C-alpha positions as a Markdown table, in Angstrom:
| # | Residue | x | y | z |
|---|---|---|---|---|
| 1 | Unk | -51.5 | 29.7 | 5.3 |
| 2 | Unk | -53.5 | 33.0 | 5.4 |
| 3 | Unk | -51.3 | 36.0 | 4.6 |
| 4 | Unk | -53.3 | 39.3 | 4.7 |
| 5 | Unk | -52.1 | 42.3 | 2.8 |
| 6 | Unk | -51.1 | 45.5 | 4.5 |
| 7 | Unk | -54.3 | 47.3 | 3.5 |
| 8 | Unk | -56.4 | 44.5 | 5.2 |
| 9 | Unk | -54.3 | 44.8 | 8.4 |
| 10 | Unk | -54.8 | 48.6 | 8.5 |
| 11 | Unk | -58.5 | 48.3 | 7.9 |
| 12 | Unk | -58.8 | 45.8 | 10.7 |
| 13 | Unk | -56.9 | 48.0 | 13.1 |
| 14 | Unk | -59.1 | 51.0 | 12.3 |
| 15 | Unk | -62.3 | 49.0 | 13.0 |
| 16 | Unk | -60.9 | 47.9 | 16.3 |
| 17 | Unk | -60.0 | 51.4 | 17.2 |
| 18 | Unk | -63.4 | 52.7 | 16.2 |
| 19 | Unk | -65.0 | 50.1 | 18.4 |
| 20 | Unk | -62.8 | 51.0 | 21.3 |
| 21 | Unk | -63.4 | 54.8 | 20.5 |
| 22 | Unk | -59.8 | 55.6 | 21.2 |
| 23 | Unk | -58.8 | 58.3 | 18.5 |
| 24 | Unk | -55.3 | 58.7 | 19.9 |
| 25 | Unk | -54.6 | 55.0 | 19.2 |
| 26 | Unk | -55.5 | 55.4 | 15.5 |
| 27 | Unk | -52.3 | 57.3 | 14.9 |
| 28 | Unk | -50.1 | 54.8 | 16.7 |
| 29 | Unk | -51.9 | 51.9 | 14.9 |
| 30 | Unk | -51.2 | 53.6 | 11.5 |
| 31 | Unk | -47.6 | 53.9 | 12.4 |
| 32 | Unk | -47.5 | 50.3 | 13.4 |
| 33 | Unk | -49.2 | 49.3 | 10.2 |
| 34 | Unk | -46.7 | 51.3 | 8.1 |
| 35 | Unk | -43.9 | 49.5 | 9.9 |
| 36 | Unk | -45.4 | 46.2 | 9.2 |
| 37 | Unk | -45.9 | 47.1 | 5.6 |
| 38 | Unk | -42.2 | 48.1 | 5.3 |
| 39 | Unk | -40.7 | 45.2 | 7.3 |
| 40 | Unk | -43.0 | 42.5 | 6.1 |
| 41 | Unk | -43.9 | 42.6 | 2.4 |
| 42 | Unk | -46.9 | 40.8 | 1.2 |
| 43 | Unk | -46.8 | 37.4 | -0.4 |
| 44 | Unk | -47.5 | 38.9 | -3.8 |
| 45 | Unk | -44.5 | 41.2 | -3.4 |
| 46 | Unk | -42.2 | 38.3 | -2.3 |
| 47 | Unk | -43.4 | 36.1 | -5.2 |
| 48 | Unk | -42.7 | 38.9 | -7.7 |
| 49 | Unk | -39.2 | 39.5 | -6.3 |
| 50 | Unk | -38.5 | 35.7 | -6.3 |
| 51 | Unk | -39.7 | 35.5 | -9.9 |
| 52 | Unk | -37.5 | 38.4 | -10.9 |
| 53 | Unk | -34.4 | 36.8 | -9.3 |
| 54 | Unk | -35.1 | 33.4 | -10.9 |
| 55 | Unk | -35.4 | 35.0 | -14.3 |
| 56 | Unk | -32.2 | 36.9 | -13.9 |
| 57 | Unk | -30.4 | 33.6 | -12.8 |
| 58 | Unk | -31.8 | 31.7 | -15.8 |
| 59 | Unk | -30.8 | 34.5 | -18.1 |
| 60 | Unk | -27.2 | 34.4 | -16.7 |
| 61 | Unk | -27.0 | 30.6 | -17.0 |
| 62 | Unk | -28.4 | 30.6 | -20.5 |
| 63 | Unk | -26.0 | 33.3 | -21.5 |
| 64 | Unk | -23.3 | 30.7 | -22.1 |
| 65 | Unk | -25.6 | 27.9 | -23.2 |
| 66 | Unk | -27.2 | 30.0 | -25.8 |
| 67 | Unk | -23.9 | 31.5 | -27.1 |
| 68 | Unk | -23.0 | 30.7 | -30.6 |
| 69 | Unk | -19.7 | 29.1 | -29.6 |
| 70 | Unk | -21.3 | 26.6 | -27.2 |
| 71 | Unk | -24.2 | 25.9 | -29.6 |
| 72 | Unk | -21.9 | 25.2 | -32.4 |
| 73 | Unk | -19.6 | 23.0 | -30.4 |
| 74 | Unk | -22.6 | 21.1 | -28.9 |
| 75 | Unk | -24.1 | 20.6 | -32.4 |
| 76 | Unk | -20.9 | 19.2 | -33.8 |
| 77 | Unk | -19.5 | 17.2 | -30.8 |
| 78 | Unk | -22.3 | 16.7 | -28.4 |
| 79 | Unk | -23.1 | 13.2 | -29.7 |
| 80 | Unk | -19.5 | 12.2 | -28.9 |
| 81 | Unk | -19.5 | 13.5 | -25.3 |
| 82 | Unk | -19.8 | 10.0 | -23.7 |
| 83 | Unk | -16.8 | 8.8 | -25.7 |
| 84 | Unk | -14.6 | 11.5 | -24.0 |
| 85 | Unk | -15.6 | 9.9 | -20.6 |
| 86 | Unk | -14.5 | 6.5 | -21.7 |
| 87 | Unk | -11.3 | 7.7 | -23.2 |
| 88 | Unk | -10.5 | 9.8 | -20.1 |
| 89 | Unk | -11.1 | 6.9 | -17.7 |
| 90 | Unk | -8.9 | 4.5 | -19.8 |
| 91 | Unk | -6.1 | 7.1 | -19.8 |
| 92 | Unk | -6.4 | 7.5 | -16.0 |
| 93 | Unk | -6.3 | 3.7 | -15.5 |
| 94 | Unk | -3.2 | 3.5 | -17.6 |
| 95 | Unk | -1.6 | 6.4 | -15.7 |
| 96 | Unk | -2.3 | 4.6 | -12.4 |
| 97 | Unk | -0.2 | 1.7 | -13.5 |
| 98 | Unk | 2.9 | 3.7 | -14.6 |
| 99 | Unk | 6.1 | 3.6 | -12.6 |
| 100 | Unk | 7.6 | 6.6 | -14.5 |
| 101 | Unk | 6.4 | 9.8 | -13.0 |
| 102 | Unk | 6.7 | 11.8 | -16.3 |
| 103 | Unk | 4.5 | 9.3 | -18.2 |
| 104 | Unk | 2.0 | 9.3 | -15.3 |
| 105 | Unk | 1.7 | 13.1 | -15.3 |
| 106 | Unk | 1.3 | 13.3 | -19.1 |
| 107 | Unk | -1.4 | 10.7 | -19.1 |
| 108 | Unk | -3.2 | 12.5 | -16.3 |
| 109 | Unk | -3.2 | 15.7 | -18.2 |
| 110 | Unk | -4.7 | 13.9 | -21.2 |
| 111 | Unk | -7.4 | 12.2 | -19.0 |
| 112 | Unk | -8.3 | 15.5 | -17.3 |
| 113 | Unk | -8.6 | 17.3 | -20.7 |
| 114 | Unk | -11.1 | 14.6 | -21.8 |
| 115 | Unk | -13.2 | 15.1 | -18.7 |
| 116 | Unk | -13.2 | 18.9 | -19.2 |
| 117 | Unk | -14.4 | 18.4 | -22.7 |
| 118 | Unk | -17.2 | 16.1 | -21.5 |
| 119 | Unk | -18.4 | 18.6 | -18.9 |
| 120 | Unk | -18.5 | 21.4 | -21.5 |
| 121 | Unk | -20.3 | 19.4 | -24.1 |
| 122 | Unk | -23.5 | 19.1 | -22.0 |
| 123 | Unk | -26.8 | 20.8 | -23.0 |
| 124 | Unk | -26.2 | 22.8 | -19.8 |
| 125 | Unk | -22.4 | 23.1 | -19.5 |
| 126 | Unk | -20.9 | 22.0 | -16.1 |
| 127 | Unk | -18.6 | 25.0 | -15.5 |
| 128 | Unk | -17.5 | 24.2 | -11.9 |
| 129 | Unk | -16.1 | 20.7 | -12.7 |
| 130 | Unk | -14.4 | 22.1 | -15.8 |
| 131 | Unk | -12.7 | 24.8 | -13.8 |
| 132 | Unk | -11.4 | 22.3 | -11.2 |
| 133 | Unk | -10.1 | 20.2 | -14.1 |
| 134 | Unk | -8.2 | 23.2 | -15.3 |
| 135 | Unk | -6.6 | 23.6 | -11.9 |
| 136 | Unk | -5.5 | 20.0 | -11.9 |
| 137 | Unk | -3.9 | 20.4 | -15.4 |
| 138 | Unk | -1.9 | 23.4 | -14.2 |
| 139 | Unk | -0.7 | 21.4 | -11.2 |
| 140 | Unk | 0.4 | 18.4 | -13.4 |
| 141 | Unk | 2.0 | 20.8 | -15.8 |
| 142 | Unk | 4.2 | 22.3 | -13.0 |
| 143 | Unk | 5.3 | 18.8 | -12.0 |
| 144 | Unk | 6.1 | 17.9 | -15.6 |
| 145 | Unk | 8.3 | 21.0 | -15.9 |
| 146 | Unk | 10.2 | 20.0 | -12.8 |
| 147 | Unk | 10.7 | 16.5 | -14.1 |
| 148 | Unk | 12.0 | 17.8 | -17.5 |
| 149 | Unk | 14.4 | 20.1 | -15.7 |
| 150 | Unk | 15.8 | 17.2 | -13.8 |
| 151 | Unk | 16.3 | 15.2 | -17.0 |
| 152 | Unk | 17.8 | 17.9 | -19.2 |
| 153 | Unk | 21.3 | 17.4 | -20.5 |
| 154 | Unk | 24.0 | 18.4 | -18.0 |
| 155 | Unk | 27.7 | 18.4 | -18.6 |
| 156 | Unk | 29.8 | 16.8 | -15.8 |
| 157 | Unk | 33.5 | 17.0 | -15.2 |
| 158 | Unk | 35.7 | 13.8 | -15.4 |
| 159 | Unk | 35.7 | 13.5 | -11.6 |
| 160 | Unk | 31.9 | 14.1 | -11.3 |
| 161 | Unk | 31.2 | 11.6 | -14.1 |
| 162 | Unk | 33.4 | 8.9 | -12.5 |
| 163 | Unk | 31.6 | 9.3 | -9.1 |
| 164 | Unk | 28.2 | 9.5 | -10.8 |
| 165 | Unk | 28.7 | 6.2 | -12.7 |
| 166 | Unk | 30.1 | 4.4 | -9.7 |
| 167 | Unk | 27.7 | 5.5 | -6.9 |
| 168 | Unk | 24.5 | 7.1 | -8.3 |
| 169 | Unk | 23.7 | 6.2 | -11.9 |
| 170 | Unk | 22.3 | 2.6 | -11.4 |
| 171 | Unk | 20.1 | 3.7 | -8.5 |
| 172 | Unk | 18.2 | 6.2 | -10.8 |
| 173 | Unk | 19.6 | 9.4 | -9.5 |
| 174 | Unk | 19.3 | 11.9 | -12.3 |
| 175 | Unk | 22.3 | 14.1 | -13.2 |
| 176 | Unk | 20.4 | 17.2 | -11.9 |
| 177 | Unk | 19.7 | 15.5 | -8.6 |
| 178 | Unk | 23.3 | 14.3 | -8.4 |
| 179 | Unk | 24.7 | 17.8 | -8.9 |
| 180 | Unk | 22.2 | 19.2 | -6.4 |
| 181 | Unk | 23.4 | 16.6 | -3.8 |
| 182 | Unk | 27.1 | 17.5 | -4.5 |
| 183 | Unk | 26.4 | 21.2 | -4.0 |
| 184 | Unk | 24.2 | 20.8 | -0.9 |
| 185 | Unk | 26.5 | 18.3 | 0.9 |
| 186 | Unk | 29.8 | 20.1 | 0.2 |
| 187 | Unk | 31.4 | 17.3 | -1.9 |
| 188 | Unk | 35.2 | 16.9 | -1.8 |
| 189 | Unk | 37.6 | 14.6 | -3.7 |
| 190 | Unk | 40.3 | 13.1 | -1.5 |
| 191 | Unk | 43.5 | 11.2 | -2.1 |
| 192 | Unk | 45.3 | 9.0 | 0.6 |
| 193 | Unk | 48.5 | 7.0 | 0.7 |
| 194 | Unk | 49.0 | 3.6 | 2.1 |
| 195 | Unk | 48.6 | 3.4 | 5.8 |
| 196 | Unk | 46.8 | 6.8 | 6.1 |
| 197 | Unk | 43.6 | 7.0 | 8.1 |
| 198 | Unk | 40.5 | 7.9 | 6.3 |
| 199 | Unk | 38.5 | 7.7 | 9.5 |
| 200 | Unk | 39.8 | 6.9 | 12.9 |
| 201 | Unk | 38.0 | 4.8 | 15.5 |
| 202 | Unk | 36.2 | 6.5 | 18.4 |
| 203 | Unk | 36.2 | 9.9 | 16.5 |
| 204 | Unk | 33.1 | 11.7 | 15.1 |
| 205 | Unk | 32.2 | 10.9 | 11.5 |
| 206 | Unk | 30.8 | 14.2 | 10.0 |
| 207 | Unk | 31.5 | 13.0 | 6.4 |
| 208 | Unk | 30.8 | 9.8 | 4.5 |
| 209 | Unk | 33.3 | 8.5 | 1.9 |
| 210 | Unk | 32.7 | 6.6 | -1.3 |
| 211 | Unk | 35.8 | 4.6 | -2.4 |
| 212 | Unk | 36.6 | 5.4 | -6.1 |
| 213 | Unk | 40.0 | 3.7 | -6.3 |
| 214 | Unk | 42.1 | 1.5 | -4.2 |
| 215 | Unk | 41.5 | -0.8 | -1.2 |
| 216 | Unk | 40.4 | 0.3 | 2.2 |
| 217 | Unk | 40.8 | -1.8 | 5.3 |
| 218 | Unk | 37.9 | -1.7 | 7.8 |
| 219 | Unk | 39.2 | -2.6 | 11.2 |
| 220 | Unk | 38.3 | -2.2 | 14.9 |
| 221 | Unk | 42.1 | -2.0 | 15.6 |
| 222 | Unk | 42.0 | -5.5 | 17.1 |
| 223 | Unk | 41.6 | -7.3 | 13.8 |
| 224 | Unk | 40.8 | -6.6 | 10.1 |
| 225 | Unk | 37.1 | -7.0 | 9.5 |
| 226 | Unk | 36.9 | -6.2 | 5.8 |
| 227 | Unk | 39.1 | -5.1 | 2.9 |
| 228 | Unk | 36.7 | -2.9 | 0.8 |
| 229 | Unk | 37.5 | -2.2 | -2.8 |
| 230 | Unk | 34.5 | 0.1 | -3.6 |
| 231 | Unk | 31.4 | 1.3 | -1.9 |
| 232 | Unk | 30.4 | 3.6 | 1.0 |
| 233 | Unk | 32.4 | 3.7 | 4.1 |
| 234 | Unk | 29.5 | 3.8 | 6.5 |
| 235 | Unk | 25.7 | 4.1 | 5.9 |
| 236 | Unk | 24.7 | 6.4 | 3.1 |
| 237 | Unk | 21.1 | 6.7 | 4.3 |
| 238 | Unk | 19.1 | 5.3 | 7.2 |
| 239 | Unk | 15.3 | 5.5 | 6.6 |
| 240 | Unk | 14.6 | 4.7 | 10.3 |
| 241 | Unk | 16.8 | 7.4 | 11.8 |
| 242 | Unk | 15.1 | 10.2 | 13.7 |
| 243 | Unk | 15.8 | 13.5 | 11.9 |
| 244 | Unk | 15.7 | 15.3 | 15.3 |
| 245 | Unk | 18.5 | 13.2 | 16.5 |
| 246 | Unk | 20.7 | 13.4 | 13.4 |
| 247 | Unk | 23.1 | 15.9 | 15.0 |
| 248 | Unk | 23.8 | 13.3 | 17.8 |
| 249 | Unk | 24.3 | 10.6 | 15.2 |
| 250 | Unk | 26.9 | 12.6 | 13.3 |
| 251 | Unk | 28.8 | 13.5 | 16.5 |
| 252 | Unk | 28.7 | 9.9 | 17.8 |
| 253 | Unk | 32.1 | 8.1 | 17.6 |
| 254 | Unk | 32.8 | 5.7 | 14.8 |
| 255 | Unk | 33.1 | 2.1 | 15.9 |
| 256 | Unk | 35.5 | 1.3 | 13.1 |
| 257 | Unk | 38.7 | 2.7 | 11.6 |
| 258 | Unk | 39.1 | 3.0 | 7.8 |
| 259 | Unk | 42.7 | 2.8 | 6.6 |
| 260 | Unk | 44.1 | 3.0 | 3.0 |
| 261 | Unk | 45.5 | -0.5 | 2.3 |
| 262 | Unk | 46.8 | 0.1 | -1.2 |
| 263 | Unk | 49.5 | 2.4 | -2.6 |
| 264 | Unk | 46.8 | 5.0 | -3.5 |
| 265 | Unk | 43.2 | 5.5 | -2.4 |
| 266 | Unk | 40.8 | 8.1 | -3.9 |
| 267 | Unk | 37.4 | 8.9 | -2.4 |
| 268 | Unk | 34.6 | 11.4 | -2.6 |
| 269 | Unk | 33.3 | 12.7 | 0.7 |
| 270 | Unk | 29.9 | 14.2 | 1.5 |
| 271 | Unk | 28.7 | 16.0 | 4.6 |
| 272 | Unk | 26.4 | 13.6 | 6.3 |
| 273 | Unk | 24.0 | 16.1 | 7.9 |
| 274 | Unk | 23.3 | 18.1 | 4.8 |
| 275 | Unk | 23.2 | 15.0 | 2.7 |
| 276 | Unk | 20.5 | 13.5 | 4.9 |
| 277 | Unk | 18.5 | 16.7 | 4.8 |
| 278 | Unk | 18.7 | 16.8 | 1.0 |
| 279 | Unk | 17.6 | 13.1 | 0.7 |
| 280 | Unk | 14.7 | 13.6 | 3.1 |
| 281 | Unk | 13.4 | 16.6 | 1.2 |
| 282 | Unk | 12.5 | 14.6 | -2.0 |
| 283 | Unk | 10.5 | 11.3 | -2.1 |
| 284 | Unk | 12.3 | 10.2 | -5.3 |
| 285 | Unk | 15.7 | 10.8 | -3.7 |
| 286 | Unk | 14.6 | 8.8 | -0.6 |
| 287 | Unk | 13.7 | 5.8 | -2.8 |
| 288 | Unk | 16.9 | 6.0 | -4.8 |
| 289 | Unk | 18.9 | 6.3 | -1.5 |
| 290 | Unk | 17.2 | 3.2 | -0.1 |
| 291 | Unk | 18.1 | 1.3 | -3.2 |
| 292 | Unk | 21.7 | 2.4 | -3.0 |
| 293 | Unk | 22.0 | 1.5 | 0.7 |
| 294 | Unk | 20.5 | -2.0 | 0.2 |
| 295 | Unk | 22.9 | -2.6 | -2.7 |
| 296 | Unk | 25.9 | -1.4 | -0.7 |
| 297 | Unk | 25.0 | -3.5 | 2.4 |
| 298 | Unk | 24.6 | -6.6 | 0.2 |
| 299 | Unk | 27.9 | -5.9 | -1.5 |
| 300 | Unk | 29.6 | -5.7 | 1.9 |
| 301 | Unk | 28.0 | -9.0 | 3.0 |
| 302 | Unk | 29.3 | -10.7 | -0.2 |
| 303 | Unk | 32.8 | -9.3 | 0.3 |
| 304 | Unk | 32.8 | -10.5 | 3.9 |
| 305 | Unk | 31.7 | -14.0 | 2.8 |
| 306 | Unk | 34.4 | -14.1 | 0.1 |
| 307 | Unk | 37.1 | -12.9 | 2.5 |
| 308 | Unk | 36.2 | -15.1 | 5.4 |
| 309 | Unk | 37.9 | -18.3 | 4.1 |
| 310 | Unk | 41.1 | -16.3 | 3.6 |
| 311 | Unk | 41.0 | -15.1 | 7.2 |
| 312 | Unk | 40.4 | -18.7 | 8.3 |
| 313 | Unk | 43.3 | -19.9 | 6.1 |
| 314 | Unk | 45.5 | -17.2 | 7.7 |
| 315 | Unk | 44.6 | -18.3 | 11.2 |
| 316 | Unk | 45.3 | -22.0 | 10.3 |
| 317 | Unk | 48.6 | -21.2 | 8.7 |
| 318 | Unk | 49.7 | -19.0 | 11.6 |
| 319 | Unk | 49.0 | -21.9 | 14.0 |
| 320 | Unk | 50.9 | -24.4 | 11.8 |
| 321 | Unk | 53.9 | -22.1 | 11.4 |
| 322 | Unk | 54.0 | -20.9 | 15.0 |
| 323 | Unk | 56.8 | -23.4 | 16.0 |
| 324 | Unk | 58.9 | -22.8 | 12.9 |
| 325 | Unk | 58.1 | -26.3 | 11.6 |
| 326 | Unk | 55.3 | -27.4 | 9.2 |
| 327 | Unk | 55.0 | -31.2 | 8.8 |
| 328 | Unk | 53.7 | -32.8 | 5.6 |
| 329 | Unk | 50.3 | -33.6 | 7.2 |
| 330 | Unk | 49.7 | -30.0 | 8.2 |
| 331 | Unk | 50.8 | -28.8 | 4.7 |
| 332 | Unk | 48.4 | -31.3 | 3.0 |
| 333 | Unk | 45.5 | -30.1 | 5.2 |
| 334 | Unk | 46.2 | -26.5 | 4.4 |
| 335 | Unk | 46.5 | -27.3 | 0.7 |
| 336 | Unk | 43.1 | -29.1 | 0.6 |
| 337 | Unk | 41.4 | -26.2 | 2.5 |
| 338 | Unk | 42.9 | -23.6 | 0.0 |
| 339 | Unk | 41.7 | -25.6 | -3.0 |
| 340 | Unk | 38.2 | -26.0 | -1.5 |
| 341 | Unk | 37.8 | -22.3 | -0.9 |
| 342 | Unk | 39.6 | -21.0 | -4.0 |
| 343 | Unk | 42.7 | -19.5 | -2.4 |
| 344 | Unk | 45.2 | -18.9 | -5.1 |
| 345 | Unk | 49.0 | -19.4 | -4.9 |
| 346 | Unk | 49.5 | -15.6 | -5.0 |
| 347 | Unk | 47.2 | -15.2 | -2.0 |
| 348 | Unk | 49.0 | -18.1 | -0.2 |
| 349 | Unk | 52.3 | -16.3 | -0.9 |
| 350 | Unk | 50.9 | -13.0 | 0.6 |
| 351 | Unk | 49.8 | -14.8 | 3.7 |
| 352 | Unk | 53.2 | -16.5 | 4.2 |
| 353 | Unk | 54.9 | -13.1 | 3.7 |
| 354 | Unk | 52.8 | -11.7 | 6.5 |
| 355 | Unk | 54.0 | -14.5 | 8.8 |
| 356 | Unk | 57.7 | -14.0 | 7.8 |
| 357 | Unk | 57.9 | -17.1 | 5.7 |
| 358 | Unk | 59.0 | -17.6 | 2.1 |
| 359 | Unk | 57.4 | -20.2 | -0.3 |
| 360 | Unk | 60.6 | -22.2 | -0.3 |
| 361 | Unk | 60.8 | -22.4 | 3.5 |
| 362 | Unk | 57.1 | -23.4 | 3.6 |
| 363 | Unk | 57.7 | -26.2 | 1.0 |
| 364 | Unk | 60.7 | -27.3 | 2.9 |
| 365 | Unk | 58.7 | -27.3 | 6.2 |
| 366 | Unk | 61.2 | -25.4 | 8.2 |
| 367 | Unk | 61.9 | -21.7 | 8.9 |
| 368 | Unk | 65.6 | -21.1 | 8.3 |
| 369 | Unk | 66.0 | -18.2 | 10.7 |
| 370 | Unk | 64.0 | -18.0 | 14.0 |
| 371 | Unk | 64.2 | -15.1 | 16.3 |
| 372 | Unk | 61.5 | -15.8 | 18.7 |
| 373 | Unk | 63.7 | -17.4 | 21.4 |
| 374 | Unk | 67.0 | -15.6 | 20.6 |
| 375 | Unk | 68.6 | -18.3 | 18.6 |
| 376 | Unk | 68.9 | -19.0 | 14.9 |
| 377 | Unk | 68.6 | -21.9 | 12.6 |
């Protein structure tokens, strides 16, 4: 713990030199002592320097605390500082339970403001936490600006409004997000006549269509699988698809054909590749797309279930009418099946028309004209 001063070191070196009677070494010892004095200051010098630095730091810190503004604010509001902590935490807790992002951001700005106020209302203000709180407020403010831009009033054309109401509105796509998707995915409005192909089997499917008007027959060319009145012809969004393989997915052949089954069909088509990129770029768009895809799949399942009895009835009626004669027992069995599954008389007439029968011939139980074997009745 002993720390000799420079003078004591020089004196000790001189005494040693005198004892050794080496005058030439005195000069070198003095030089050494001067270097020691310069490079290694004494304890008193270090203490004085440390004291000076501490006083300067304290004066800088006290510059704000002793300012009139802080003193005035602390005198008036200092006793309420703890209340700001409680209010801020309550607001943060409410924000954590919000499903609407705009409400969440606004509540977080309020909570952070309360915490900044608490940090500044201390006897010694906590400047670093207050500065970080300001950074968080600016971050939330930017996100609030983006949300307000998405919700601002936008004028849509009649076609855009029709497609928005049918395919996007109930899944919480905002008008701004909807227009951005249309622009990025090169949206087109299409019109088809009866019998025209919207999508052919075994051909690439670069676009996805949403049916706005008419009926579309989904078939594998061997049999009719579904007659779709509305919805997406294909998958709008696949959350499990690998983005790196999306090009291969778009170029892969379609397993089904889509044919216009009514006098007129209207669709809106979107480029699948750019649409998927746009949906993947925004978490809110991904959530909305998943909701839309689930609803579309469920609707197709319901349509398939409702159309399955009709397909069965068609098969049964085709077997019964294959020989040109329908006996009363067969007709009674078909009537009971139709009543049990809600097949109307109009649907029965359509099925008979497909088989080449009229209602009168069916009720009579005999086809008046038969061409299968080259002879007539």
